[in-house]
C-alpha positions as CSV (number, residue, x, y, z in Angstrom):
1,X,-31.3,21.5,4.6
2,X,-29.2,20.2,7.8
3,X,-26.7,22.9,9.4
4,X,-23.7,21.3,10.3
5,X,-22.7,22.0,14.1
6,X,-19.2,23.2,16.0
7,X,-17.7,21.5,18.8
8,X,-17.5,24.0,21.1
9,X,-15.9,23.8,24.8
10,X,-18.2,20.5,25.0
11,X,-21.4,21.2,23.4
12,X,-22.4,21.8,19.5
13,X,-23.2,25.1,18.1
14,X,-24.5,25.8,15.4
15,X,-23.1,29.0,13.6
16,X,-25.8,31.7,13.1
17,X,-26.8,32.6,9.3
18,X,-27.6,30.5,6.5
19,X,-23.5,29.1,5.8
20,X,-22.0,27.9,2.5
21,X,-23.8,25.2,1.5
22,X,-22.1,21.9,1.0
23,X,-23.0,19.7,-2.3
24,X,-22.6,16.4,-3.8
25,X,-20.0,15.8,-5.4
26,X,-21.6,13.9,-7.9
27,X,-25.4,14.3,-7.2
28,X,-24.6,18.5,-7.2
29,X,-28.0,17.9,-4.4
30,X,-27.1,20.6,-1.6
31,X,-26.2,18.9,1.4
32,X,-25.5,21.2,4.6
33,X,-24.9,23.8,5.5
34,X,-21.6,24.8,7.6
35,X,-21.1,28.4,9.0
36,X,-18.7,29.4,13.0
37,X,-21.3,32.9,13.1
38,X,-21.5,33.5,16.8
39,X,-19.0,30.6,17.3
40,X,-16.4,32.1,21.1
41,X,-13.4,30.3,19.5
42,X,-11.5,32.6,22.3
43,X,-13.4,30.5,24.9
44,X,-12.2,27.5,23.0
45,X,-8.9,27.7,22.6
46,X,-9.0,28.4,26.9
47,X,-11.3,25.8,27.3
48,X,-8.8,23.1,24.9
49,X,-5.6,25.1,27.2
50,X,-7.7,25.0,31.2
51,X,-9.9,21.2,30.7
52,X,-8.4,19.7,28.2
53,X,-4.9,20.1,28.1
54,X,-5.0,19.6,32.2
55,X,-6.6,16.4,31.7
56,X,-4.0,14.9,29.1
57,X,-0.5,16.0,31.3
58,X,-1.5,14.2,33.9
59,X,-1.8,10.9,31.4
60,X,1.0,9.2,31.2
61,X,2.5,8.2,27.7
62,X,1.1,4.5,28.4
63,X,-1.9,6.0,29.3
64,X,-2.6,8.0,26.1
65,X,-1.2,5.6,24.7
66,X,-4.1,3.5,25.8
67,X,-6.5,5.2,24.5
68,X,-5.5,5.9,20.3
69,X,-5.8,1.9,20.7
70,X,-9.0,2.3,22.4
71,X,-10.4,5.0,20.0
72,X,-9.1,3.2,17.1
73,X,-10.8,-0.2,18.0
74,X,-14.1,1.8,18.1
75,X,-13.9,3.1,15.3
76,X,-12.8,0.4,13.5
77,X,-16.2,-1.1,14.6
78,X,-18.3,1.7,13.4
79,X,-16.3,2.5,9.7
80,X,-18.8,1.9,7.5
81,X,-21.7,4.4,8.5
82,X,-19.0,6.4,7.9
83,X,-17.9,4.9,3.9
84,X,-21.8,5.6,3.1
85,X,-21.1,9.6,3.8
86,X,-17.3,9.3,2.2
87,X,-19.3,9.2,-1.4
88,X,-21.1,12.2,-1.4
89,X,-17.5,13.9,-1.2
90,X,-15.9,12.3,-4.9
91,X,-14.3,9.1,-3.1
92,X,-14.9,5.4,-5.0
93,X,-14.6,2.4,-1.9
94,X,-10.8,2.7,-2.2
95,X,-9.5,5.9,-2.2
96,X,-12.5,6.2,1.3
97,X,-10.9,3.2,3.1
98,X,-7.3,5.3,1.9
99,X,-9.2,8.4,4.5
100,X,-10.7,6.7,6.8
101,X,-9.0,3.4,7.5
102,X,-5.7,4.7,6.8
103,X,-6.8,7.3,8.9
104,X,-8.2,5.1,11.9
105,X,-4.5,2.8,11.1
106,X,-2.1,6.2,11.8
107,X,-4.2,6.0,15.6
108,X,-3.7,2.0,15.5
109,X,0.6,3.1,15.2
110,X,1.2,6.1,16.9
111,X,-0.8,4.0,19.4
112,X,2.2,1.7,19.6
113,X,5.0,4.2,20.2
114,X,3.8,3.6,23.8
115,X,6.1,0.9,24.2
116,X,9.2,3.7,23.1
117,X,8.1,6.2,25.9
118,X,8.0,5.5,30.4
119,X,5.3,5.1,31.9
120,X,4.9,9.4,33.7
121,X,3.8,12.6,32.1
122,X,7.2,14.2,30.7
123,X,10.1,11.8,28.9
124,X,14.0,12.1,29.1
125,X,15.8,12.8,26.0
126,X,19.3,11.5,24.9
127,X,22.0,10.9,27.8
128,X,23.3,12.5,30.6
129,X,25.9,14.9,30.1
130,X,29.0,15.4,32.0
131,X,30.3,19.2,33.3
132,X,33.0,19.1,35.3
133,X,35.8,17.2,36.6
134,X,34.7,15.4,39.2
135,X,31.7,14.6,38.4
136,X,29.3,17.1,40.1
137,X,27.7,18.4,38.2
138,X,26.1,17.0,34.9
139,X,23.2,18.1,32.4
140,X,20.7,16.5,30.6
141,X,17.7,17.0,28.7
142,X,14.1,16.3,29.1
143,X,10.3,17.0,27.3
144,X,7.4,18.0,28.4
145,X,3.8,18.4,27.0
146,X,3.3,21.9,25.9
147,X,0.6,23.9,27.7
148,X,-0.8,25.6,24.5
149,X,-3.1,23.8,21.7
150,X,-2.3,22.5,18.7
151,X,-3.8,24.1,15.8
152,X,-4.9,21.5,12.6
153,X,-6.3,23.9,10.0
154,X,-6.1,20.5,7.0
155,X,-6.9,20.1,2.9
156,X,-10.0,19.2,1.9
157,X,-8.9,15.6,-0.2
158,X,-8.6,13.8,2.9
159,X,-11.4,14.6,5.6
160,X,-10.7,12.0,8.1
161,X,-7.3,11.0,7.3
162,X,-6.0,14.6,8.0
163,X,-7.8,14.8,11.1
164,X,-6.3,11.9,12.8
165,X,-3.0,11.7,11.4
166,X,-2.9,15.4,13.3
167,X,-4.5,14.4,16.3
168,X,-3.1,10.9,17.6
169,X,0.1,12.8,17.3
170,X,-0.7,15.9,20.0
171,X,-3.2,13.6,21.7
172,X,-0.2,10.9,22.5
173,X,2.2,14.1,23.8
174,X,-0.6,14.9,26.0
175,X,-1.5,17.7,23.5
176,X,-5.7,19.1,22.5
177,X,-6.4,20.2,19.7
178,X,-8.3,22.9,18.0
179,X,-9.5,21.2,14.3
180,X,-10.5,23.0,10.9
181,X,-11.0,21.5,8.8
182,X,-11.1,22.1,4.7
183,X,-14.9,23.1,4.7
184,X,-15.7,21.1,1.4
185,X,-16.3,18.3,2.9
186,X,-16.3,18.6,6.4
187,X,-19.3,16.8,6.8
188,X,-17.7,13.7,6.7
189,X,-14.8,15.2,9.0
190,X,-18.3,16.1,11.4
191,X,-19.9,12.7,11.3
192,X,-16.4,11.0,12.1
193,X,-16.5,13.8,15.3
194,X,-19.4,13.1,16.5
195,X,-18.6,9.5,16.8
196,X,-15.5,10.2,19.0
197,X,-17.3,12.9,21.1
198,X,-20.3,10.1,21.5
199,X,-18.0,7.8,22.3
200,X,-16.4,9.3,25.9
201,X,-13.1,8.1,25.4
202,X,-11.1,11.3,24.7
203,X,-11.0,13.6,27.8
204,X,-13.2,16.1,27.9
205,X,-11.6,19.5,25.4
206,X,-9.5,17.2,23.8
207,X,-10.5,17.5,20.2
208,X,-12.6,20.7,18.9
209,X,-14.4,21.1,15.7
210,X,-14.6,24.4,13.7
211,X,-16.5,23.9,10.3
212,X,-17.6,26.9,7.9
213,X,-14.9,29.7,8.0
214,X,-12.0,29.9,9.3
215,X,-12.6,33.6,10.6
216,X,-10.3,34.7,13.6
217,X,-8.6,30.4,14.1
218,X,-5.8,32.3,14.7
219,X,-6.0,35.2,16.2
220,X,-5.5,33.7,19.6
221,X,-2.9,31.8,19.3
222,X,0.6,32.5,22.2
223,X,3.0,31.1,22.6
224,X,1.5,27.1,24.0
225,X,0.3,26.7,20.7
226,X,1.5,24.7,18.1
227,X,-0.1,25.3,14.1
228,X,0.0,22.7,11.4
229,X,-1.5,23.2,8.2
230,X,-1.9,21.2,5.4
231,X,-3.1,22.8,1.9
232,X,-1.8,25.2,-1.3
233,X,1.8,26.5,-0.7
234,X,0.2,30.4,-1.4
235,X,-2.7,29.9,2.0
236,X,0.4,28.2,3.8
237,X,2.3,31.5,2.9
238,X,-0.3,34.3,4.5
239,X,-0.4,32.4,7.3
240,X,3.1,31.3,8.3
241,X,3.0,35.6,8.5
242,X,-0.2,35.9,10.9
243,X,1.1,38.6,13.2
244,X,0.1,35.5,15.9
245,X,2.4,34.0,14.6
246,X,5.0,35.9,14.1
247,X,4.4,37.9,17.3
248,X,4.6,34.4,19.7
249,X,7.4,32.3,18.0
250,X,4.5,29.8,17.4
251,X,5.8,27.0,16.0
252,X,4.3,26.6,12.9
253,X,4.0,23.6,10.4
254,X,3.8,23.3,6.6
255,X,2.9,21.0,4.5
256,X,2.2,22.5,0.7
257,X,1.1,20.6,-2.3
258,X,4.0,19.8,-4.4
259,X,4.8,19.0,-7.6
260,X,5.9,15.5,-7.4
261,X,8.1,13.6,-9.4
262,X,8.5,9.9,-10.5
263,X,10.8,8.3,-11.9
264,X,11.5,5.2,-14.8
265,X,14.7,3.6,-14.3
266,X,17.2,3.3,-17.0
267,X,17.3,0.0,-16.2
268,X,13.6,-1.3,-16.7
269,X,13.3,-1.4,-19.9
270,X,9.5,-2.4,-21.2
271,X,9.4,-6.1,-21.2
272,X,10.9,-5.7,-17.1
273,X,8.6,-6.2,-14.2
274,X,9.9,-2.6,-13.4
275,X,8.5,-0.8,-16.7
276,X,5.5,-2.7,-15.7
277,X,5.4,-1.5,-12.4
278,X,6.0,2.4,-12.9
279,X,3.2,2.5,-15.4
280,X,1.0,1.0,-12.8
281,X,2.7,3.1,-10.3
282,X,1.0,5.9,-13.2
283,X,-2.1,5.0,-13.5
284,X,-2.5,5.1,-9.8
285,X,-1.7,8.1,-8.9
286,X,-3.5,9.9,-11.8
287,X,-6.2,7.6,-10.8
288,X,-7.3,7.1,-7.0
289,X,-9.3,10.0,-5.0
290,X,-9.1,12.0,-8.7
291,X,-5.5,12.3,-8.8
292,X,-6.6,14.8,-5.1
293,X,-3.1,13.6,-3.2
294,X,-0.5,16.4,-2.4
295,X,1.8,13.0,-2.4
296,X,0.4,12.0,-6.4
297,X,2.8,12.5,-9.4
298,X,2.6,15.1,-11.3
299,X,5.8,15.3,-12.8
300,X,6.1,11.3,-15.4
301,X,10.2,11.7,-16.3
302,X,11.5,8.3,-18.4
303,X,14.2,7.7,-20.4
304,X,14.5,9.6,-24.3
305,X,14.1,6.4,-26.2
306,X,11.1,4.6,-23.5
307,X,8.8,7.0,-23.6
308,X,6.8,6.2,-26.3
309,X,6.2,3.0,-25.0
310,X,5.5,4.7,-21.6
311,X,3.2,6.7,-23.7
312,X,1.7,4.4,-25.2
313,X,1.1,1.6,-22.1
314,X,-0.4,4.6,-19.8
315,X,-2.7,5.6,-21.8
316,X,-3.7,2.4,-22.5
317,X,-4.1,1.3,-19.1
318,X,-6.2,4.9,-18.7
319,X,-8.8,4.4,-21.8
320,X,-9.2,1.3,-19.2
321,X,-10.3,3.7,-16.3
322,X,-14.2,3.9,-15.3
323,X,-15.3,6.8,-14.3
324,X,-18.4,7.4,-12.6
325,X,-21.0,7.1,-9.6
326,X,-18.5,5.1,-6.4
327,X,-21.5,3.4,-6.0
328,X,-22.5,1.6,-9.2
329,X,-20.8,-1.5,-9.7
330,X,-17.2,-1.6,-12.5
331,X,-16.2,2.1,-11.6
332,X,-13.1,2.8,-10.1
333,X,-12.3,6.7,-10.6
334,X,-14.9,8.9,-8.9
335,X,-15.3,13.0,-9.3
336,X,-13.5,16.1,-7.8
337,X,-14.5,17.5,-4.4
338,X,-17.1,20.3,-6.3
339,X,-17.5,22.1,-9.7
340,X,-15.7,25.2,-8.0
341,X,-12.4,22.6,-8.0
342,X,-13.1,21.0,-11.3
343,X,-13.0,25.1,-13.1
344,X,-9.3,25.3,-11.3
345,X,-8.2,22.5,-12.3
346,X,-8.9,22.9,-15.7
347,X,-7.5,26.3,-15.4
348,X,-4.3,25.3,-14.3
349,X,-4.5,22.3,-16.9
350,X,-4.6,25.7,-20.0
351,X,-1.1,27.0,-18.6
352,X,0.6,23.8,-18.6
353,X,-0.5,23.5,-22.2
354,X,2.1,26.6,-22.7
355,X,5.2,23.9,-22.5
356,X,3.0,21.0,-22.6
357,X,0.9,19.3,-25.2
358,X,-2.7,17.1,-24.0
359,X,-2.1,13.4,-25.3
360,X,-4.9,11.9,-23.4
361,X,-7.7,12.7,-22.3
362,X,-10.4,16.3,-21.8
363,X,-10.7,18.6,-19.1
364,X,-14.1,19.6,-20.1
365,X,-15.3,15.7,-22.0
366,X,-15.5,12.1,-19.7
367,X,-18.4,9.7,-19.8
368,X,-19.1,8.3,-16.6
369,X,-21.8,5.7,-15.9
370,X,-24.3,6.0,-13.5
371,X,-25.1,10.4,-13.3
372,X,-24.5,13.1,-15.5
373,X,-21.4,14.6,-16.2
374,X,-22.5,18.2,-15.7
375,X,-23.8,18.2,-12.9
376,X,-21.2,16.0,-11.3
377,X,-17.7,17.2,-10.2
378,X,-16.3,15.0,-13.2
379,X,-12.8,14.7,-14.8
380,X,-10.9,12.4,-17.5
381,X,-7.4,11.6,-16.0
382,X,-5.3,14.5,-17.9
383,X,-1.7,12.8,-19.4
384,X,0.2,16.1,-21.0
385,X,3.3,15.6,-22.4
386,X,6.5,17.8,-22.9
387,X,8.0,18.1,-26.2
388,X,12.0,19.7,-24.7
389,X,12.1,18.8,-20.9
390,X,15.7,21.7,-20.5
391,X,13.3,24.4,-21.4
392,X,9.7,24.2,-20.2
393,X,9.1,26.3,-17.2
394,X,5.7,26.1,-16.5
395,X,5.3,22.2,-15.5
396,X,7.3,22.7,-12.8
397,X,5.6,26.5,-11.5
398,X,1.9,25.1,-11.5
399,X,-0.1,22.4,-9.8
400,X,-3.5,21.1,-11.8
401,X,-4.8,19.1,-8.4
402,X,-6.3,17.1,-10.0
403,X,-6.3,13.6,-12.2
404,X,-3.7,15.2,-13.9
405,X,0.9,14.6,-14.6
406,X,2.7,15.4,-17.3
407,X,5.3,13.1,-19.0
408,X,9.2,14.6,-20.3
409,X,12.5,12.6,-21.1
410,X,15.2,12.4,-20.1
411,X,18.8,11.1,-20.4
412,X,21.1,10.8,-17.5
413,X,20.2,9.8,-14.4
414,X,21.8,12.9,-13.6
415,X,19.2,15.3,-16.0
416,X,17.1,13.2,-14.0
417,X,18.0,15.1,-10.8
418,X,18.6,18.1,-11.9
419,X,14.8,18.2,-13.7
420,X,13.1,16.3,-10.4
421,X,14.6,19.6,-8.1
422,X,13.4,22.1,-10.6
423,X,10.4,21.9,-8.0
424,X,11.5,23.7,-6.0
425,X,11.6,21.3,-2.8
426,X,8.5,18.2,-2.3
427,X,6.8,15.9,-0.6
428,X,8.2,13.0,-2.4
429,X,9.8,11.4,-4.7
430,X,9.7,7.6,-6.5
431,X,12.5,6.5,-8.5
432,X,11.4,2.5,-10.6
433,X,14.9,0.3,-10.3
434,X,16.3,-3.0,-10.9
435,X,19.5,-1.2,-10.5
436,X,20.9,-0.4,-7.2
437,X,23.4,1.9,-8.4
438,X,20.7,3.9,-10.3
439,X,18.5,4.0,-7.2
440,X,22.0,5.0,-4.7
441,X,23.3,8.0,-7.6
442,X,19.3,9.2,-7.5
443,X,18.8,9.0,-3.3
444,X,21.5,10.8,-2.5
445,X,21.4,13.5,-4.9
446,X,17.7,14.4,-5.3
447,X,17.5,13.9,-0.9
448,X,17.7,17.5,-0.9
449,X,15.3,18.1,-2.2
450,X,12.2,15.8,-1.6
451,X,10.5,14.8,2.1
452,X,10.3,11.0,1.0
453,X,11.6,9.3,-1.9
454,X,10.5,5.3,-2.5
455,X,12.7,3.1,-4.8
456,X,10.3,0.9,-6.3
457,X,11.4,-2.7,-8.2
458,X,10.0,-6.3,-8.6
459,X,11.0,-7.4,-4.8
460,X,9.2,-4.6,-3.1
461,X,6.5,-4.1,-5.3
462,X,3.7,-6.7,-3.6
463,X,3.4,-4.9,-0.6
464,X,5.2,-2.1,-1.5
465,X,2.5,0.7,0.3
466,X,3.4,3.0,-3.0
467,X,4.4,6.4,-4.5
468,X,1.3,8.6,-2.9
469,X,0.6,6.7,0.5
470,X,2.6,9.1,4.2
471,X,3.6,6.7,7.2
472,X,2.5,7.1,10.1
473,X,6.1,6.1,11.3
474,X,7.9,8.0,8.7
475,X,8.6,11.9,7.9
476,X,5.4,13.3,5.9
477,X,6.6,17.1,4.7
478,X,9.4,18.6,1.9
479,X,11.7,21.2,2.1
480,X,10.8,23.9,-0.2
481,X,7.5,25.0,-2.4
482,X,5.9,21.2,0.2
483,X,6.6,24.0,3.1
484,X,9.6,22.7,4.6
485,X,7.9,21.0,7.5
486,X,7.9,17.1,9.2
487,X,4.4,15.8,10.1
488,X,4.5,12.6,12.0
489,X,7.0,10.7,11.6
490,X,7.3,8.5,14.6
491,X,8.7,10.0,18.3
492,X,10.5,12.8,16.4
493,X,6.5,14.3,15.3
494,X,5.3,13.6,19.4
495,X,8.1,16.1,20.0
496,X,7.4,18.6,18.0
497,X,4.3,19.0,20.5
498,X,6.7,19.2,23.7
499,X,9.0,21.4,24.8
500,X,12.6,20.8,25.3
501,X,14.8,21.9,28.4
502,X,18.5,21.8,29.5
503,X,18.3,21.2,33.1
504,X,21.7,21.1,35.3
505,X,22.4,20.3,38.0
506,X,24.0,17.7,41.0
507,X,23.6,13.8,39.3
508,X,21.5,12.7,41.9
509,X,19.4,15.5,41.5
510,X,19.0,14.7,38.4
511,X,17.9,11.4,38.6
512,X,15.4,11.9,40.9
513,X,13.8,14.6,38.2
514,X,14.2,11.7,35.4
515,X,13.4,8.7,37.5
516,X,16.4,7.5,36.1
517,X,20.1,6.7,37.1
518,X,22.3,9.5,36.2
519,X,25.9,8.7,36.5
520,X,28.0,9.4,39.1
521,X,24.1,9.7,41.5
522,X,24.0,8.5,45.1
523,X,23.8,4.4,44.7
524,X,21.8,3.5,47.7
525,X,22.0,-0.8,48.5
526,X,19.2,-2.2,48.6
527,X,18.0,-5.1,51.3
528,X,16.8,-7.4,50.8
529,X,18.5,-8.0,47.0
530,X,16.8,-6.1,44.7
531,X,15.9,-9.7,42.7
532,X,13.7,-10.0,45.9
533,X,11.5,-6.9,45.1
534,X,8.5,-6.9,43.2
535,X,8.0,-3.8,40.8
536,X,6.5,-1.4,43.6
537,X,9.3,-1.8,46.0
538,X,12.0,-1.4,44.0
539,X,13.2,2.6,43.2
540,X,15.5,4.1,41.1
541,X,19.0,4.0,42.6
542,X,19.0,0.9,44.3
543,X,21.9,-1.5,44.0
544,X,23.3,-4.7,44.3
545,X,27.0,-4.6,45.0
546,X,28.6,-8.3,44.4
547,X,31.2,-10.1,45.4
548,X,34.3,-10.2,43.4
549,X,36.2,-12.6,41.2
550,X,39.8,-13.3,40.6
551,X,40.0,-13.5,36.5
552,X,41.6,-17.2,35.3
553,X,43.6,-18.6,32.0
554,X,41.8,-21.2,32.3
555,X,38.4,-19.1,32.9
556,X,39.8,-17.6,29.3
557,X,40.0,-21.1,27.5
558,X,36.6,-22.5,29.1
559,X,34.7,-19.8,27.8
560,X,35.6,-20.2,24.2
561,X,35.3,-23.9,24.2
562,X,32.2,-23.2,26.2
563,X,31.5,-20.4,23.0
564,X,33.3,-21.8,19.9
565,X,34.7,-18.1,20.2
566,X,38.5,-18.9,19.1
567,X,39.4,-15.0,18.4
568,X,43.0,-15.1,18.3
569,X,42.8,-12.4,20.6
570,X,41.9,-14.8,23.3
571,X,43.7,-17.8,22.9
572,X,47.2,-17.6,21.3
573,X,49.6,-15.4,23.0
574,X,52.0,-15.9,20.2
575,X,50.2,-13.2,18.2
576,X,49.6,-11.3,20.0
577,X,52.7,-8.3,18.8
578,X,51.5,-5.5,17.1
579,X,48.2,-5.4,19.0
580,X,46.9,-3.5,22.2
581,X,46.2,-6.4,24.3
582,X,49.6,-7.2,26.5
583,X,48.2,-10.7,26.9
584,X,45.3,-13.7,26.3
585,X,42.4,-11.4,27.2
586,X,39.4,-12.1,28.4
587,X,36.3,-12.8,25.6
588,X,33.1,-9.7,25.9
589,X,30.6,-11.8,26.6
590,X,32.3,-14.6,29.4
591,X,32.5,-10.9,31.4
592,X,29.3,-10.4,30.7
593,X,28.2,-13.8,32.0
594,X,30.8,-13.8,35.0
595,X,29.1,-10.5,35.5
596,X,25.4,-12.3,35.4
597,X,27.0,-14.8,37.9
598,X,28.2,-12.2,40.8
599,X,24.9,-10.1,40.5
600,X,21.5,-12.8,40.1
601,X,19.5,-14.0,43.2
602,X,19.0,-17.7,41.8
603,X,15.7,-18.4,44.1
604,X,12.3,-18.2,43.1
605,X,11.4,-14.8,43.4
606,X,9.0,-12.0,42.2
607,X,12.0,-11.2,38.8
608,X,9.7,-13.8,36.3
609,X,12.6,-13.1,33.2
610,X,15.3,-11.8,31.8
611,X,14.7,-10.7,28.0
612,X,18.0,-8.8,26.9
613,X,20.6,-6.5,26.6
614,X,19.3,-3.2,25.7
615,X,22.9,-1.4,25.3
616,X,26.7,-3.0,25.8
617,X,30.2,-1.9,26.1
618,X,33.5,-3.6,27.0
619,X,36.0,-1.1,27.4
620,X,39.2,-1.8,28.9
621,X,41.3,-5.5,29.0
622,X,40.6,-8.4,31.2
623,X,43.4,-10.1,31.9
624,X,44.5,-12.9,33.6
625,X,44.8,-11.9,37.3
626,X,41.9,-9.4,37.4
627,X,39.7,-8.9,39.9
628,X,36.1,-8.1,38.6
629,X,32.6,-6.7,40.7
630,X,30.0,-5.5,39.7
631,X,27.4,-2.7,41.0
632,X,24.2,-4.1,39.7
633,X,20.9,-1.0,40.0
634,X,17.9,-0.2,39.2
635,X,18.3,2.4,36.9
636,X,14.5,2.8,35.1
637,X,11.0,1.5,36.2
638,X,7.8,0.9,33.1
639,X,5.4,-0.5,34.1
640,X,3.8,-3.3,31.3
641,X,0.1,-3.7,30.6
642,X,-2.4,-6.6,31.1
643,X,-2.8,-8.0,27.2
644,X,-5.5,-9.9,29.1
645,X,-7.4,-9.8,32.4
646,X,-6.1,-13.0,33.2
647,X,-2.6,-11.5,32.7
648,X,0.1,-11.4,35.8
649,X,0.7,-8.3,36.8
650,X,3.8,-6.6,36.2
651,X,6.5,-4.4,34.9
652,X,9.8,-4.1,32.7
653,X,13.3,-2.9,35.3
654,X,15.5,-1.5,33.5
655,X,19.9,-2.1,35.2
656,X,22.9,-1.2,34.4
657,X,25.3,-3.7,35.0
658,X,28.5,-1.4,36.3
659,X,31.4,-4.4,35.7
660,X,34.6,-3.4,37.5
661,X,38.4,-4.0,38.4
662,X,40.1,-4.5,41.4
663,X,41.6,0.1,40.2
664,X,38.4,0.8,40.0
665,X,37.9,1.4,36.8
666,X,34.8,-0.1,34.9
667,X,36.1,-2.6,32.1
668,X,31.7,-3.0,31.3
669,X,28.6,-1.3,30.6
670,X,25.5,-2.6,29.9
671,X,21.6,-1.9,30.7
672,X,19.6,-5.6,30.9
673,X,15.6,-5.8,30.8
674,X,13.8,-7.9,33.4
675,X,10.1,-8.2,33.6
676,X,9.2,-8.1,37.5
677,X,6.1,-9.4,39.1
678,X,3.9,-6.4,40.7
679,X,2.9,-6.8,43.9
680,X,-0.9,-5.2,43.1
681,X,-2.3,-8.2,41.4
682,X,-6.4,-6.6,40.9
683,X,-8.4,-6.2,38.3
684,X,-7.0,-3.2,36.4
């Protein structure tokens, strides 16, 4: 029988001894074993820190992002072979699609975040903070990669997605990972990691893998590291108080299985699109991945007057679900990951029956297609119903991690809110309604106990990703029972693996440290004009101080005619009584337009185009007779990747446009974005 490997440093190592046997969830056949006996996990930490982390920290965000994109493209090109292995976990094609292509999609999504990050190894967080009267002292924040390891202890239900959605974030942040998948499905994780390793796309030491028992995996964490755990709340709480976690104040992100709720709005009566959508959504949540999702709907809340109609509609749909071998034509639901898991689900259903009665399915009997229900880990969808929602307790405490949900009734939206909160914190919740008032009341009052809320209706249904689908650019986590953590979440997730540090000093010193111009920093007059310089020749702080222009009433009238902006403050001096204006005031956009006329060098040169304004504020009224000038300063530089080899090599330059009047006060300030050609046009 095949023995799974552990990726230790840069080599595949099999653990000693027979190891833990792993089985095909459909056929019951032993397919592999996993062992970590004899694996030096301590050396894995040191290798990650000294080799993987060192290499990643030397890369910029742009380079790390392109690395993720390259890895995503590679894995997508060979995705079909992962599907073949995935069937052994009991997953159907659509289940595997969520796991495999959903995981790869996380790589793509996080790779795209590089466009929001600088072309450097660190990032600046927030705005400059003046800390002195004369402007010689201020503060800022930077974020830098932690110099430790991201340790990911993952659940069994998504052996690929669970790994990729986590490592995409820590790799973009510049931190290496040690991944510990759940043993029962680790054969699929190992298969993908072998592909990643053989591709050579990631630096050595940036990804290591531990199959089999976790053993002493947390014994080596220290203040440099970050630990994430996905799985049961009970196990998560035990790991969270590990002595090394507590003593070294190691960030520990817990994402636990939770009692997620789905609510049918009072307006979604039988016959409406929302009623039908709700039935379909619950059917999917109960049957996709055989209900083995941390986000699956465990509690269904329906208006009391419609509960019978909903139960009939749902059980009709569930009865059409063909269960069996996922490789057989027509099968729509596979199996649980193993018989041990099936036994656990059965025991949880028995506890739920103290509050509720089974109205569809059986935990002990199921008809399957193309397989043996006694050998494979199959189970029928099981729907329970609570007859007295106010007295039930077990349904808000016990989770059967399989194709199991419990139905209950409510009368008022406030009651649905209260019932949803009885789960003591969930990863996600949903309400299906076309009534904006209902949605607003529910979301605003229930949000404090749920990590994510989907509002589903006819308008978004066609493109909705559904109740149970976490998305890489949104946070994934929840309060209370759900673990109190947040995974992913776009840039929020990246920052989880970085250290935020406050820095203080003179603005010029902070400019040098951050590579971003800070207010009050020295401005060096550029010679030649900044528009005559290529990207590499520009330095942060390079400044052009322009000629000046005295604003006239004719300027204001002409701009009103050209723009069509005849707002009274610009054109009607008789209407100014009771306003903040002393006389006709120049249009803010005239000031900005005139500023461009003052600072632009019109000759053809390295500046390819101006493509936007990032921020703009008009800070002081400009009246006829005021004289304005501009200081145009290089604020930040970001190199741009070439999409095609023949593309022009270029970068983005952010310029601060500071428009001031004859008193020296700023009247308008903006950041403009320009695309500037590079000197070096050689292929990357």
